[in-house]
Backbone bond lengths (Angstrom), bond angles and torsions (degrees), N, CA, C in turn:
res aa  C-N    CA-C-N  psi(-1)  N-CA   C-N-CA  omega(-1)  CA-C   N-CA-C  phi
1 M - - - 1.444 - - 1.533 110.99 -
2 R 1.351 116.07 -41.10 1.463 118.81 179.20 1.522 111.51 -63.38
3 S 1.326 116.44 -39.88 1.457 118.68 -179.54 1.528 111.12 -65.92
4 L 1.311 117.52 -35.39 1.457 121.09 176.31 1.526 110.23 -65.04
5 A 1.320 116.48 -44.04 1.462 120.45 178.90 1.524 110.64 -63.63
6 L 1.342 116.76 -41.60 1.458 120.73 178.37 1.520 110.47 -63.83
7 M 1.324 116.57 -43.74 1.454 120.90 179.58 1.534 110.64 -62.10
8 L 1.315 117.26 -43.43 1.464 120.43 178.33 1.528 111.35 -64.90
9 A 1.315 116.67 -39.86 1.459 120.36 178.84 1.523 110.92 -64.36
10 L 1.314 117.85 -42.45 1.468 121.21 178.76 1.518 110.99 -65.82
11 H 1.327 115.99 -40.16 1.464 119.77 178.28 1.532 110.29 -63.97
12 A 1.324 117.31 -44.59 1.463 120.99 178.89 1.522 110.61 -62.52
13 Q 1.332 116.33 -39.72 1.460 120.27 179.08 1.524 110.55 -63.47
14 S 1.327 117.32 -41.98 1.461 119.29 -179.85 1.522 111.33 -67.55
15 L 1.324 117.57 -36.66 1.461 119.97 176.27 1.525 111.10 -66.45
16 F 1.318 116.35 -41.61 1.462 120.90 178.93 1.522 110.61 -62.44
17 A 1.323 116.59 -45.11 1.463 120.75 -179.44 1.521 111.27 -65.47
18 A 1.321 117.84 -33.85 1.459 121.55 -177.35 1.526 111.79 -66.95
19 E 1.327 117.39 -21.37 1.457 120.61 -178.90 1.518 112.67 -74.25
20 F 1.319 117.36 -17.66 1.452 121.01 -172.99 1.522 110.97 -106.44
21 P 1.326 116.61 122.16 1.464 120.35 -173.23 1.529 116.10 -80.84
22 Y 1.328 118.19 -17.57 1.467 120.06 -173.38 1.520 110.96 -102.69
23 N 1.329 115.17 125.37 1.458 121.30 178.00 1.529 107.58 -79.62
24 E 1.305 116.47 106.38 1.458 121.56 -175.25 1.528 112.81 -70.91
25 A 1.334 117.14 -15.74 1.469 120.76 -179.50 1.530 112.25 -97.51
26 S 1.308 116.91 -4.10 1.459 121.06 -176.12 1.521 112.32 -72.37
27 D 1.332 116.12 149.56 1.461 122.12 173.94 1.524 107.25 -96.82
28 A 1.308 116.43 102.49 1.467 121.68 -174.57 1.517 112.61 -60.96
29 R 1.324 118.08 -33.22 1.465 120.15 179.93 1.524 109.94 -61.40
30 V 1.312 116.29 -45.18 1.463 121.51 178.55 1.525 110.08 -65.67
31 D 1.322 116.93 -44.62 1.471 120.93 -179.39 1.523 111.66 -59.65
32 V 1.325 116.94 -42.02 1.471 120.70 -179.97 1.523 110.39 -66.01
33 E 1.319 117.35 -45.49 1.474 120.15 179.72 1.526 111.13 -61.75
34 Q 1.329 117.34 -41.58 1.464 120.45 177.70 1.528 111.03 -63.93
35 A 1.305 116.84 -38.77 1.473 120.27 178.71 1.515 111.47 -65.61
36 L 1.321 117.39 -38.98 1.468 120.40 178.37 1.526 110.70 -63.33
37 V 1.321 116.81 -41.49 1.472 120.57 177.78 1.523 110.25 -65.97
38 Q 1.316 116.48 -43.97 1.468 120.46 -179.98 1.530 110.93 -63.36
39 A 1.313 117.10 -36.79 1.463 120.85 -179.25 1.521 111.71 -64.31
40 V 1.329 116.78 -37.69 1.466 120.53 179.14 1.524 110.26 -58.13
41 G 1.317 116.18 -45.02 1.462 120.54 -176.92 1.510 115.02 -78.99
42 S 1.321 117.49 -8.15 1.465 119.26 -175.88 1.519 114.01 -120.00
43 D 1.341 116.82 4.20 1.461 121.08 -179.73 1.526 111.77 56.59
44 R 1.336 115.76 39.49 1.460 120.79 176.94 1.531 108.86 -122.33
45 L 1.306 115.18 164.65 1.450 121.97 173.28 1.527 108.32 -92.19
46 V 1.314 116.19 172.32 1.463 121.05 177.96 1.520 108.27 -107.56
47 M 1.324 116.50 131.13 1.452 122.30 174.42 1.521 107.05 -114.69
48 I 1.313 115.64 121.98 1.458 120.81 177.49 1.521 107.75 -111.66
49 V 1.323 115.51 122.79 1.457 121.65 179.18 1.525 107.50 -108.70
50 F 1.318 115.60 120.51 1.456 122.16 179.22 1.528 108.58 -98.25
51 G 1.324 116.09 131.95 1.454 119.46 179.04 1.516 110.94 -170.84
52 A 1.308 114.91 -166.02 1.461 121.27 -179.84 1.525 108.71 -152.68
53 N 1.309 115.55 152.29 1.463 120.45 -177.95 1.522 113.25 -67.85
54 W 1.320 119.13 -25.34 1.462 121.96 178.76 1.526 111.92 -74.31
55 C 1.331 116.79 -14.35 1.465 123.33 -173.24 1.533 111.15 -88.00
56 T 1.323 115.92 113.11 1.461 120.78 179.97 1.521 111.38 -59.87
57 D 1.321 117.34 -42.98 1.465 120.30 -179.49 1.526 111.37 -63.09
58 C 1.329 116.76 -34.41 1.467 120.95 177.93 1.526 110.42 -65.17
59 R 1.319 116.29 -42.34 1.468 119.80 179.24 1.529 111.39 -69.22
60 V 1.327 117.14 -36.60 1.468 120.90 177.10 1.521 110.06 -64.41
61 L 1.325 116.87 -45.75 1.466 120.25 178.83 1.524 110.78 -61.74
62 D 1.324 116.88 -44.24 1.454 120.20 179.53 1.524 111.41 -60.29
63 A 1.318 117.14 -42.20 1.474 120.47 178.14 1.525 110.64 -61.85
64 A 1.319 117.30 -41.73 1.472 120.94 178.96 1.522 110.65 -65.21
65 M 1.336 116.29 -41.00 1.465 119.97 -179.53 1.527 112.06 -70.05
66 S 1.313 116.89 -22.62 1.469 121.74 -179.09 1.524 112.66 -89.08
67 A 1.322 116.89 -12.64 1.460 121.42 -177.89 1.527 110.30 -87.90
68 Q 1.316 114.92 153.78 1.462 120.91 177.41 1.517 109.81 -82.05
69 P 1.298 119.87 148.79 1.456 128.35 3.16 1.533 113.92 -89.22
70 L 1.335 116.84 -2.02 1.459 120.09 -176.31 1.527 112.26 -61.30
71 A 1.314 117.46 -38.37 1.473 120.69 -178.28 1.523 111.51 -58.15
72 D 1.325 117.39 -44.28 1.465 120.22 179.91 1.530 111.90 -67.27
73 A 1.325 116.65 -39.79 1.471 119.89 179.49 1.525 110.60 -65.03
74 L 1.309 117.01 -40.56 1.460 120.02 178.66 1.528 110.94 -66.95
75 A 1.320 117.20 -43.96 1.471 120.91 -179.57 1.523 111.85 -62.80
76 A 1.321 117.32 -32.60 1.460 120.77 -179.60 1.532 112.29 -72.61
77 N 1.320 116.39 -24.93 1.457 120.11 -173.17 1.525 115.70 -112.08
78 Y 1.337 117.01 -18.00 1.464 119.75 -172.45 1.524 112.37 -138.82
79 V 1.318 114.56 148.42 1.456 121.48 163.38 1.526 103.59 -94.30
80 L 1.308 116.64 118.34 1.453 122.52 -172.47 1.524 111.38 -93.56
81 V 1.326 115.66 134.59 1.461 122.39 174.03 1.524 107.00 -128.75
82 K 1.322 115.93 129.27 1.467 121.00 174.90 1.517 107.84 -104.62
83 V 1.321 116.12 125.16 1.462 121.72 -177.88 1.523 109.64 -113.31
84 D 1.317 115.34 118.73 1.456 122.05 176.92 1.526 108.96 -79.24
85 I 1.327 116.41 121.90 1.463 119.31 179.00 1.524 112.42 -101.64
86 G 1.340 116.62 5.58 1.463 119.61 179.58 1.513 110.26 58.04
87 N 1.326 116.59 -130.42 1.466 122.49 175.44 1.522 109.30 -103.34
88 W 1.309 115.33 51.34 1.456 124.43 -175.11 1.531 110.84 61.57
89 D 1.349 115.14 29.64 1.460 119.90 -179.47 1.531 112.52 -126.58
90 K 1.317 116.51 5.57 1.463 120.95 178.57 1.525 109.41 -122.70
91 H 1.301 116.03 142.10 1.467 123.05 175.57 1.524 112.83 53.97
92 V 1.305 115.36 33.03 1.462 121.61 177.50 1.527 109.98 -60.58
93 D 1.332 116.03 -36.15 1.461 120.39 179.73 1.521 111.86 -65.81
94 V 1.317 117.17 -34.32 1.469 120.83 178.61 1.530 109.57 -68.29
95 A 1.318 116.75 -44.94 1.465 120.13 177.41 1.535 110.38 -61.57
96 A 1.334 116.49 -42.07 1.470 120.66 179.90 1.521 111.37 -63.53
97 R 1.312 116.74 -36.79 1.471 120.80 179.40 1.522 111.23 -56.58
98 F 1.330 115.66 -32.03 1.456 120.32 -176.83 1.530 112.11 -107.86
99 G 1.335 116.93 26.15 1.455 121.08 174.86 1.513 115.02 82.95
100 D 1.304 118.29 16.37 1.465 125.58 179.40 1.524 113.62 49.16
101 P 1.318 116.45 68.40 1.462 119.68 177.56 1.530 113.04 -67.55
102 T 1.331 117.20 -8.83 1.464 121.16 -178.57 1.527 113.04 -85.61
103 S 1.312 118.13 -3.35 1.472 120.54 -173.34 1.525 113.55 -62.35
104 K 1.321 117.52 -24.06 1.467 120.93 179.41 1.524 112.19 -109.05
105 G 1.329 116.56 15.15 1.462 120.08 176.14 1.507 113.07 122.62
106 I 1.320 113.48 167.05 1.453 121.45 177.68 1.524 108.41 -125.83
107 P 1.307 117.60 154.87 1.453 127.14 1.96 1.526 111.25 -69.78
108 A 1.310 112.84 153.30 1.455 121.38 177.47 1.521 106.95 -136.51
109 L 1.313 116.66 156.89 1.461 117.57 178.66 1.501 111.17 -148.93
110 I 1.322 112.63 160.10 1.467 120.01 172.27 1.523 107.41 -132.83
111 V 1.311 114.74 154.63 1.459 121.92 169.96 1.520 105.16 -117.93
112 A 1.325 115.86 127.76 1.463 121.30 -178.54 1.515 110.27 -125.75
113 D 1.330 114.81 154.44 1.459 118.70 173.51 1.532 108.31 -81.55
114 T 1.313 115.85 -176.36 1.462 120.09 -175.17 1.522 113.76 -70.05
115 H 1.323 117.49 -10.30 1.466 121.95 176.19 1.526 111.59 -93.93
116 G 1.330 116.23 -4.41 1.454 120.63 -177.83 1.513 113.49 87.49
117 D 1.328 116.39 9.44 1.465 119.98 177.28 1.533 109.25 -79.93
118 V 1.320 116.21 131.39 1.460 121.59 -176.31 1.526 110.43 -72.87
119 L 1.326 114.98 125.51 1.467 121.76 175.69 1.523 110.68 -98.82
120 Y 1.341 115.47 -27.50 1.462 121.41 178.32 1.526 107.76 -156.13
121 A 1.319 115.72 144.99 1.469 121.07 174.24 1.519 109.32 -148.40
122 T 1.311 116.00 143.13 1.449 119.62 171.45 1.526 106.36 -75.91
123 R 1.287 116.29 116.76 1.461 121.27 -177.92 1.530 112.52 -113.88
124 A 1.334 115.77 -11.86 1.467 119.66 -175.37 1.525 112.02 -121.71
125 G 1.316 117.41 23.34 1.457 120.01 178.80 1.520 113.83 70.54
126 E 1.319 116.30 31.83 1.462 121.56 -175.39 1.525 113.75 -55.06
127 L 1.323 117.52 -30.80 1.461 120.90 -177.40 1.527 113.36 -109.36
128 A 1.318 117.20 2.86 1.464 121.46 -174.85 1.530 113.20 -64.78
129 T 1.312 116.52 -15.96 1.465 120.81 175.70 1.528 109.78 -119.08
130 A 1.318 115.82 44.73 1.473 121.13 -176.43 1.518 112.31 -55.25
131 R 1.318 117.24 -32.27 1.472 119.16 -178.61 1.521 111.97 -65.41
132 D 1.323 117.33 -20.48 1.462 121.18 179.60 1.525 112.92 -93.22
133 L 1.334 116.78 -6.99 1.457 120.73 -179.41 1.524 109.29 -88.79
134 G 1.294 115.49 136.80 1.452 120.03 177.20 1.524 110.86 -83.53
135 A 1.304 115.54 172.88 1.466 121.37 -179.16 1.530 110.79 -59.37
136 E 1.337 117.01 -40.87 1.461 119.83 -179.61 1.525 111.61 -65.22
137 E 1.320 117.07 -40.87 1.460 120.50 179.37 1.525 111.31 -65.23
138 L 1.319 116.77 -42.24 1.462 119.77 178.68 1.523 111.12 -66.39
139 T 1.318 116.37 -41.81 1.460 120.20 178.35 1.523 110.06 -61.42
140 S 1.323 117.27 -44.91 1.467 120.84 178.40 1.519 111.36 -62.14
141 F 1.329 116.83 -39.90 1.455 120.52 178.62 1.524 110.31 -59.64
142 F 1.324 117.06 -50.03 1.463 120.41 -177.47 1.524 112.34 -69.91
143 E 1.324 117.53 -33.10 1.469 119.91 177.74 1.527 112.09 -65.57
144 A 1.317 117.81 -27.08 1.467 121.65 -178.42 1.530 113.03 -82.16
145 L 1.318 117.90 -9.97 1.466 120.90 -178.32 1.526 111.42 -73.77
146 P 1.340 116.40 153.99 1.465 118.92 173.63 1.524 109.71 -57.90
147 R 1.316 115.52 143.75 1.468 120.98 -179.09 1.521 110.32 -119.24
148 R 1.316 114.09 170.79 1.471 120.29 -177.98 1.511 110.00 -60.57
149 S 1.308 113.63 156.88 1.453 120.42 177.64 1.521 108.87 -73.06
150 T 1.293 116.64 137.81 1.462 119.95 175.94 1.515 111.49 -108.41
151 T 1.324 116.37 3.02 1.454 119.81 177.83 1.515 109.74 -89.68
152 P 1.348 117.48 147.58 1.473 119.91 -178.62 1.509 113.07 -67.06
């Protein structure tokens, strides 16, 4: 009986953890640097999404970005990094490095080239109400972003 209870508890824990897109234990500085290196070798840009697991809009945006066909389009054009900002008290330096796109709310994102230069950033809280955006609006938003280079 105890093993069944333990198994159910572990299963529930894994389901609970799967609902949250931001790794709260991750070192965003390392993740960003690794993404920049990976982008060089893959001819993609870097997309950094700033958010937090407590944020409903962040979870809604993550679900939309993980669904098809958007997930494939994003993977083809970007190396994705999710940065947990906690209660605006974590990875503040990472957000500042990219002009603090979180100042008007989260989720927020930037698109950077392989040198870390910002090509696009949400500066006006464009995604802060992601739960109110429909699939067409989100698709249009992502289609308007800078994309990877297709030239050799």
